[in-house]
Legacy VTK file of the C-alpha trace (Angstrom):
# vtk DataFile Version 3.0
C-alpha trace
ASCII
DATASET POLYDATA
POINTS 228 float
78.635 89.676 74.780
81.051 89.034 77.881
79.088 89.068 81.199
81.177 91.067 84.102
80.344 90.220 87.414
81.289 91.785 90.628
81.564 88.812 93.669
79.508 89.247 96.478
82.698 89.092 98.752
84.179 92.073 97.080
81.014 93.838 97.090
80.832 93.424 100.796
84.259 94.384 101.629
84.362 97.360 99.682
80.421 98.247 99.168
80.695 101.679 97.699
82.137 100.403 94.910
81.071 101.661 91.365
82.244 100.173 87.689
81.528 101.386 84.930
81.612 99.415 81.611
81.887 101.087 78.710
81.224 98.810 75.487
82.766 99.514 71.893
82.206 96.861 69.005
83.265 97.311 65.348
86.434 99.936 66.429
88.663 100.678 63.794
91.854 101.454 65.688
94.303 102.038 62.288
92.598 105.136 61.590
93.302 108.898 63.360
90.890 109.301 66.481
91.897 113.389 66.334
89.432 113.978 69.413
92.120 111.686 71.335
94.778 113.670 70.174
92.981 116.752 71.065
92.497 115.361 75.015
96.148 114.103 75.071
97.170 117.582 74.160
94.747 119.517 76.197
95.844 117.659 79.710
99.165 118.540 78.444
98.967 121.925 77.849
96.897 122.455 81.551
99.867 120.328 83.021
102.327 122.427 81.677
101.042 126.141 82.179
100.229 124.849 86.130
96.777 125.269 85.924
95.686 121.342 86.466
97.309 118.567 88.067
97.220 114.816 88.085
95.957 113.574 91.429
98.277 112.457 93.762
98.425 109.744 96.489
97.373 112.400 99.010
94.289 112.978 97.171
91.200 111.316 99.034
90.410 109.142 95.734
94.128 108.029 94.984
93.982 107.497 98.845
91.065 104.880 98.675
93.107 102.743 95.952
95.509 102.456 98.349
93.723 101.140 102.313
92.438 99.037 99.561
95.509 97.453 98.482
97.236 97.469 101.971
93.735 95.399 102.903
94.167 92.862 100.704
98.380 92.376 100.762
99.485 94.599 98.200
101.731 97.588 99.184
100.821 100.512 97.308
103.945 102.397 96.607
105.735 99.490 95.328
102.894 98.267 93.214
100.998 101.543 92.523
96.956 101.622 91.845
97.047 102.298 87.429
95.202 105.890 87.795
98.196 106.456 90.616
101.571 105.057 88.399
100.130 106.882 85.157
99.648 110.171 87.288
102.561 110.131 88.759
104.384 109.444 85.488
102.445 112.164 83.705
103.433 115.058 86.414
107.216 113.788 86.391
107.637 113.716 82.042
105.258 116.253 81.231
103.712 113.528 78.457
101.169 110.816 78.728
102.390 107.656 76.760
100.803 107.327 72.965
100.049 102.891 72.790
97.420 103.222 70.438
93.948 105.586 70.177
91.408 103.061 72.218
94.080 102.696 75.033
94.939 106.700 74.787
91.635 107.470 74.920
90.915 105.748 78.431
94.672 106.965 79.747
93.272 111.052 78.912
90.014 109.964 81.120
91.681 108.025 83.734
94.409 110.537 84.611
92.118 113.455 84.180
89.174 112.108 86.468
91.437 110.593 88.862
89.792 107.373 88.819
91.446 103.561 87.219
90.869 102.308 84.350
91.212 99.357 81.985
90.227 97.442 78.407
90.061 93.817 77.513
89.983 92.941 74.164
86.038 90.689 74.004
87.876 88.579 71.098
90.586 87.181 73.863
88.718 86.686 76.738
87.314 82.707 77.380
83.854 83.247 79.391
82.258 85.787 81.206
85.062 88.049 83.598
85.041 87.860 87.390
86.658 90.771 90.055
87.058 88.571 92.968
89.333 87.499 95.691
92.004 85.154 93.931
92.788 81.391 95.701
96.659 81.676 94.752
96.229 78.956 92.030
95.713 81.218 89.234
98.202 82.031 86.603
98.816 85.758 85.190
100.925 86.992 82.319
101.749 90.694 82.774
101.258 93.029 79.701
104.652 93.355 77.577
105.888 90.090 79.358
104.427 87.258 76.946
107.022 84.264 78.568
106.172 85.663 82.501
104.161 83.606 84.613
103.060 84.757 88.135
100.425 83.680 90.559
98.415 86.202 92.359
98.585 85.884 96.330
95.550 84.275 97.833
92.955 86.750 99.134
94.571 89.432 96.177
91.806 90.595 94.075
91.688 89.935 90.242
89.825 90.455 86.793
89.396 86.806 85.908
87.962 84.645 82.986
88.227 81.222 82.824
91.473 81.297 80.955
93.432 83.156 83.737
93.836 86.579 85.267
93.577 89.472 83.281
94.666 92.310 85.955
96.172 91.975 89.063
96.279 93.641 92.595
92.698 94.744 91.527
93.701 97.342 88.703
97.663 97.510 89.334
98.472 95.827 85.197
96.539 94.212 82.417
97.517 90.837 81.306
99.294 90.705 78.130
96.885 87.920 76.520
93.606 90.371 76.439
95.888 93.420 75.533
93.884 96.425 73.086
96.187 97.165 69.902
95.262 98.930 66.773
93.575 95.455 65.395
91.382 95.486 68.366
87.584 95.486 67.020
85.289 94.572 70.693
86.045 96.229 73.757
85.279 96.678 77.116
86.707 99.590 78.861
85.831 99.892 82.927
86.320 102.654 84.713
86.304 102.381 88.930
85.676 104.218 91.997
85.489 102.555 95.548
83.500 105.665 96.776
80.263 105.821 94.636
78.736 108.301 96.800
81.999 110.295 96.501
82.871 110.498 93.502
79.675 108.940 91.466
79.963 111.938 89.232
83.234 111.783 88.116
82.854 108.298 86.751
79.314 109.240 85.148
81.183 111.605 83.751
84.403 109.600 83.191
82.416 106.931 81.316
80.260 109.858 79.274
83.640 111.056 78.146
85.415 108.154 76.791
82.301 107.309 75.163
82.530 110.375 72.842
86.079 109.420 72.010
85.467 105.632 71.432
82.063 106.635 69.232
83.116 108.358 65.966
85.711 104.885 65.495
83.018 102.341 66.180
80.009 100.730 64.897
78.630 100.849 68.238
79.456 101.730 72.539
77.394 101.773 75.170
77.917 102.444 78.951
76.845 99.558 81.332
77.400 99.940 85.599
78.219 97.775 87.785
77.198 96.541 90.702
73.434 96.972 88.463
LINES 1 229
228 0 1 2 3 4 5 6 7 8 9 10 11 12 13 14 15 16 17 18 19 20 21 22 23 24 25 26 27 28 29 30 31 32 33 34 35 36 37 38 39 40 41 42 43 44 45 46 47 48 49 50 51 52 53 54 55 56 57 58 59 60 61 62 63 64 65 66 67 68 69 70 71 72 73 74 75 76 77 78 79 80 81 82 83 84 85 86 87 88 89 90 91 92 93 94 95 96 97 98 99 100 101 102 103 104 105 106 107 108 109 110 111 112 113 114 115 116 117 118 119 120 121 122 123 124 125 126 127 128 129 130 131 132 133 134 135 136 137 138 139 140 141 142 143 144 145 146 147 148 149 150 151 152 153 154 155 156 157 158 159 160 161 162 163 164 165 166 167 168 169 170 171 172 173 174 175 176 177 178 179 180 181 182 183 184 185 186 187 188 189 190 191 192 193 194 195 196 197 198 199 200 201 202 203 204 205 206 207 208 209 210 211 212 213 214 215 216 217 218 219 220 221 222 223 224 225 226 227
């Protein structure tokens, strides 16, 4: 299995970071996932009846990511952390996007717990994955824009493998190459917090719930944490 590593420099700069990696093999993305459909519907119902709201930028979980983004030169109100952007869209539209069952599963868990989430098709990953500072020479092709090539700024935090950048601005946007589709059978999902001391219980719950959504539609699932 692909190794996902948190670079020492990033760990030193954000010492309370904790990342849960949920892996799934033998995923069956073309079948119905009733558990995920129910989770999405429940969140939408709770939003509509006013019993729950997604975390916004005044929430400490989101505010921490805004502070982190500013530390490496990204304006978080222009380029938002994924969970912030998803929550804002959800609050405005009243519905969550339906992409495919695997992506819908981590979106539901992400917005429910106020934690950034992403995923990589491991069959499209080259070598291991590092969460590190960019040096400015890397290339990134954004999800949904296969003909676009961007260059992260030096000092920006990225996920990268041997072939290029998998996410920019830590968790703003995933790459097109490693996107998760209905055909993806080996996937690594990541859930992140910058304040494990405060929010570690949320991270554990989110990883458990995501695994429960994936397990009926996978040959095998597991949860790992970084740093180990």
